[in-house]
C-alpha positions, 0 to 999 in steps of 0.5 A, a space after each residue: 097865656 101860652 098853651 102848656 106843652 108849647 116852647 119858649 121862642 124869644 120875641 126878638 124885641 129890644 128898646 133901642 135907647 136902653 140897648 144904646 145906654 147900656 152898650 156905652 156904659 158896658 163899653 166904659 166898664 170893658 175900657 177900665 178892665 182891658 186897661 187894668 188887664 195891660 197894667 198888670 201884666 206889664 209890670 208882672 214878669 211872671 207869665 204863669 201869673 199873667 194867664 190867671 190874670 187873663 183869666 180874671 179880667 174875662 171873669 169880670 168881663 162876662 159878669 159885666 156883659 151879663 149885667 149889661 144884657 140884663 139891664 138893655 132888656 134885649 131879647 134879640 139874639 143878633 143884638 145881644 152878640 152885637 153888644 157882646 162883640 163891642 163889649 169884648 172888643 173894647 176890653 181887648 183894644 184897651 189892653 193893646 191901647 195902653 201898650 201902645 201909648 207907653 211905647 215910644 215907637 208906636 207914636 199913638 195915643 191911648 185914645 186913638 188906638 182904642 178908636 182905631 183897630 188898624 192902629 192895634 194891629 200896628 201895636 201888635 205888629 210892632 210887639 211881635 218884631 221887637 219883643 221876646 219872652 221865654 216860658 220855663 221855670 224860674 232860673 232856667 232859660 226857658 222856651 223862646 216866645 217871639 215872632 210867629 209863636 208870640 202872634 199866635 199867643 196873642 191870637 189865642 189871647 184875642 180869642 179868650 177876651 171874646 168868650 164872653 159873647 157866648 154868654 149874651 147869645 145864650 137865650 134868657 127867658 122873658 116875660 113879655 106881660 111884666 116885662 122882667 126876666 124869669 127867675 130860676 130854681 132847680 132840683 134834682 130827682 134821684 128816683 130816675 126809675 119812678 120818673 120814667 114810669 110816671 112820664 110813661 104813664 102821663 102819656 105824651 100830652 104829660 107837660 110834665 104835670 107829674 113833676 111836683 110829685 117827686 122829692 127833690 135834693 139841692 145837689 146829688 151827692 155821689 157815692 165812691 166807686 159808683 155812678 148814680 142817674 139824676 133828673 135835673 128839673 130847672 123851673 123858670 118863672 115870673 115873680 109878678 104874674 106866675 103865669 107861663 112858667 117853663 121847665 128844662 129838664 135833663 138827665 145826668 150821671 153823678 160821680 166822684 170828681 176825679 181831682 177831688 174825691 169830696 166833690 160830685 160831678 155831673 156828666 153826660 148830660 141828655 137833654 129832654 126838654 129845653 123851654 117847655 111852658 107848664 101850666 100855672 098850677 104845676 109851676 106853682 106847685 114845682 116853685 115851693 119845691 126846688 131850691 
C-alpha cells in the first residue's frame, strides 16, 4: 500500500507481446483511416471541407491510439510514444501511398510507399511540383496554393496527423496489484473559501482528508457578467481493490463562454496537486460523492 501524501510514479513496465500485438492492430486501423482520408479528399473539391475531414480523421486516430494504449497496458512513456509515432505515421503515410499509387507518373504501389518513407517523400515532391489549387469563395479565382506554399500545407498536415502522440505520452494511473487502469470520478467545489480554510486548518499533512466534507456539483454554472472561482477534484481509484486512490486538485475560474452564452467555460487553471495518494477511507468517501 502506498503512503498517503506520496505521489504516483509510473512503473515503466510493459508486456512486449501485448505491445507488439496492439501496435500491429493499431497500424492496421491507422492504414484504413489514412486511406479513407485520402479517398475523401481526393474526390472532394472543397478545401474547407477537407479541413473538417482531416479533423475527423485525426479524432478517430486519437481514439484508436488511446484504445491501443489501454489494450497494451504499457506504463512506459517512451514505449507509448513509439507506439503513437508508428500509428500516426502509418495513417499519414497511408494517405500519401494511396495518392501515389493512383498517379501514373510516380511508378509506385500502395504497399511499397506505405513501408518506404523515401517513396512518400517522392510522392509529396511530385505533387508540389505538379499540383496547383486555390483557396477562396466559390466562383472566385481564390488565392493560389502551389510549390512552397503547398509544401508548407503538407507539413502542417503532417503535424496534425502526429498530434495524437500527445495523448499516448500522457500518464494514465494504473494499479500494478490488480493489473488494470484506474477509474476516474470528478466533481467541483463552489465553496472555495471553505476549501482554503479547511486546508489551512488541516495543516501540511492533511492529505486531503477533509475533501469528503464538501458538497460537489457535476458541472459549474457561471452567472452572466460574473466570474466564479471553483475547485476541481478528480478521484482516480481501482475498482477491484480500492487501495491507493489518487487525487488531482486544481482551481479554475468559471465564466460564460464567449461564443455561447448558455455554456460555461473553465479558464485560468492552477494545479494544486497532481497524482497524490490518499488513504482508503477518504477515497471510498469521495467515490460516493463525485460523479
